C-alpha positions as CSV (number, residue, x, y, z in Angstrom):
1,X,0.0,0.0,0.0
2,X,2.8,2.4,0.8
3,X,4.6,1.5,-2.3
4,X,1.4,2.3,-4.4
5,X,0.9,5.7,-2.6
6,X,4.6,6.5,-3.2
7,X,4.1,5.6,-6.9
8,X,1.0,7.8,-7.1
9,X,2.6,10.7,-5.3
10,X,5.9,10.4,-7.7
11,X,3.4,10.3,-10.8
12,X,1.6,13.4,-9.5
13,X,4.7,15.2,-8.9
14,X,6.1,14.3,-12.3
15,X,2.6,15.3,-14.0
16,X,2.8,18.6,-12.3
17,X,6.3,19.2,-13.3
18,X,5.4,18.5,-16.9
19,X,2.5,20.9,-16.8
20,X,4.8,23.5,-15.6
21,X,7.4,22.8,-18.0
22,X,4.8,22.9,-20.8
23,X,3.3,26.1,-19.6
24,X,6.7,27.7,-19.3
25,X,7.1,31.0,-21.4
26,X,9.7,31.6,-23.6
27,X,11.0,35.1,-23.8
28,X,14.1,37.1,-25.1
29,X,15.5,40.4,-24.4
30,X,16.6,43.0,-27.3
31,X,18.2,46.4,-27.1
32,X,16.7,48.6,-29.7
33,X,18.9,51.5,-28.9
34,X,21.9,49.1,-29.7
35,X,20.2,47.7,-32.8
36,X,19.6,51.3,-34.1
37,X,23.1,52.3,-33.4
38,X,24.5,49.4,-35.7
39,X,22.0,50.6,-38.6
40,X,23.7,52.7,-41.3
41,X,20.3,54.0,-42.4
42,X,19.6,55.2,-38.9
43,X,22.8,57.0,-38.7
44,X,21.9,58.7,-41.9
45,X,18.5,59.6,-40.6
46,X,20.0,61.0,-37.5
47,X,22.4,63.2,-39.5
48,X,19.6,64.6,-41.6
49,X,17.5,65.2,-38.4
50,X,20.5,67.1,-36.7
51,X,20.9,69.0,-39.8
52,X,17.2,70.2,-40.2
53,X,17.2,70.7,-36.3
54,X,20.5,72.9,-36.4
55,X,19.1,75.1,-39.2
56,X,15.7,75.6,-37.5
57,X,17.5,76.6,-34.1
58,X,19.6,79.1,-36.1
59,X,16.5,80.5,-37.6
60,X,14.6,80.7,-34.3
61,X,17.7,82.2,-32.7
62,X,18.1,85.0,-35.3
63,X,14.5,85.8,-34.8
64,X,15.0,85.8,-30.9
65,X,18.1,88.1,-31.4
66,X,16.1,90.5,-33.5
67,X,13.3,90.5,-30.8
68,X,16.1,91.4,-28.0
69,X,17.4,94.0,-30.1
70,X,13.9,95.4,-30.4
71,X,13.3,95.3,-26.7
72,X,16.6,97.0,-26.0
73,X,16.2,99.8,-28.4
74,X,12.7,100.4,-27.0
75,X,14.0,100.6,-23.4
76,X,16.6,103.0,-24.5
77,X,14.2,105.1,-26.4
78,X,10.9,104.9,-24.6
79,X,11.4,108.1,-22.5
80,X,11.7,110.0,-25.7
81,X,8.6,108.5,-27.5
82,X,5.2,109.8,-27.3
83,X,2.6,107.6,-25.8
84,X,1.3,106.7,-29.2
85,X,4.7,105.6,-30.4
86,X,5.4,103.7,-27.3
87,X,2.0,101.8,-27.8
88,X,2.9,101.0,-31.4
89,X,6.5,99.8,-30.5
90,X,5.0,97.6,-27.6
91,X,2.6,96.1,-30.0
92,X,5.5,95.4,-32.6
93,X,7.3,93.8,-29.8
94,X,4.4,91.6,-28.7
95,X,3.8,90.7,-32.3
96,X,7.6,89.8,-32.8
97,X,7.3,87.7,-29.4
98,X,4.3,85.8,-31.1
99,X,6.2,85.1,-34.2
100,X,9.3,83.6,-32.2
101,X,6.9,81.5,-30.3
102,X,5.1,80.4,-33.3
103,X,8.2,79.5,-35.4
104,X,9.6,77.6,-32.4
105,X,6.2,75.5,-32.0
106,X,6.2,75.2,-36.0
107,X,9.7,73.5,-35.8
108,X,9.8,71.8,-32.4
109,X,6.5,71.7,-30.9
110,X,4.3,68.7,-30.5
111,X,3.9,67.4,-34.0
112,X,6.1,70.2,-35.5
113,X,8.3,69.8,-38.2
114,X,11.1,68.0,-36.3
115,X,8.4,65.5,-35.1
116,X,7.1,65.0,-38.8
117,X,10.5,64.5,-40.3
118,X,11.6,62.1,-37.5
119,X,8.5,60.2,-38.2
120,X,9.2,60.1,-42.0
121,X,12.7,59.1,-41.6
122,X,12.8,56.9,-38.4
123,X,9.3,55.1,-38.6
124,X,10.5,52.9,-41.6
125,X,13.5,51.8,-39.9
126,X,11.6,51.1,-36.6
127,X,9.1,49.1,-38.6
128,X,12.0,47.0,-40.4
129,X,13.2,46.2,-36.8
130,X,9.7,45.4,-35.6
131,X,9.2,43.0,-38.4
132,X,12.5,41.2,-37.8
133,X,11.4,40.9,-34.2
134,X,8.1,39.5,-35.2
135,X,9.7,37.1,-37.3
136,X,12.2,35.9,-34.8
137,X,9.3,35.5,-32.2
138,X,7.3,33.4,-34.5
139,X,10.1,31.2,-35.8
140,X,11.9,30.6,-32.5
141,X,8.6,30.2,-30.5
142,X,9.0,33.2,-28.0
143,X,6.1,34.0,-26.1
144,X,7.3,37.8,-25.5
145,X,10.3,39.8,-26.2
146,X,11.4,42.7,-24.0
147,X,13.1,45.7,-25.0
148,X,15.5,46.8,-22.4
149,X,16.3,50.2,-24.0
150,X,13.2,51.9,-23.6
151,X,10.2,52.0,-21.2
152,X,10.4,48.6,-19.4
153,X,13.1,48.5,-16.9
154,X,15.0,45.3,-16.9
155,X,17.0,44.9,-13.8
156,X,18.6,41.6,-14.8
157,X,18.9,39.8,-18.2
158,X,21.0,36.7,-18.7
159,X,23.3,37.8,-21.7
160,X,22.3,34.7,-23.6
161,X,18.7,35.8,-23.7
162,X,19.7,39.2,-25.4
163,X,18.8,38.6,-29.1
164,X,19.7,42.0,-30.4
165,X,22.6,40.6,-32.5
166,X,20.3,38.0,-34.0
167,X,18.0,40.8,-35.0
168,X,20.9,42.7,-36.6
169,X,21.8,39.5,-38.6
170,X,18.2,39.1,-39.8
171,X,18.5,42.6,-41.2
172,X,21.6,41.9,-42.8
173,X,23.9,44.0,-40.8
174,X,27.3,42.4,-39.4
175,X,27.9,42.6,-35.7
176,X,31.3,43.1,-34.1
């Protein structure tokens, strides 16, 4: 009787162990920042974005310098101006301030030119990575893949789980 109970207990433990093993989730970790840093097309897009951004910053800075000069001139001359001229200059300064703000928003605001250009240049690259990750997940049977570079904080990841180089290889990019 003891022997039968022992066998039943062992079979139960083995069955539970198999259930846990069969339900184990397979996962991998990637680092998109690392992957992007190895992609020449991302480097090209980044150069283009920096070039545009620098040009727009210069344009906004020039307009801001003009505004600062207007303010300085007004402060120096305001005591000699009539009330009517003071009011006119104050309106001109306010209009120039609005122009500076509007230009800054046009280029750097939410959904501004920089946002639009970044989306135009970087989105296809991100889609390429996403498709490679999807393909790897399906072909290798991963249940989920974590990105340790953004959003989710991974405190520890076994280096053998990092599949960033595999994504680069599937994109045709040599590693190391």
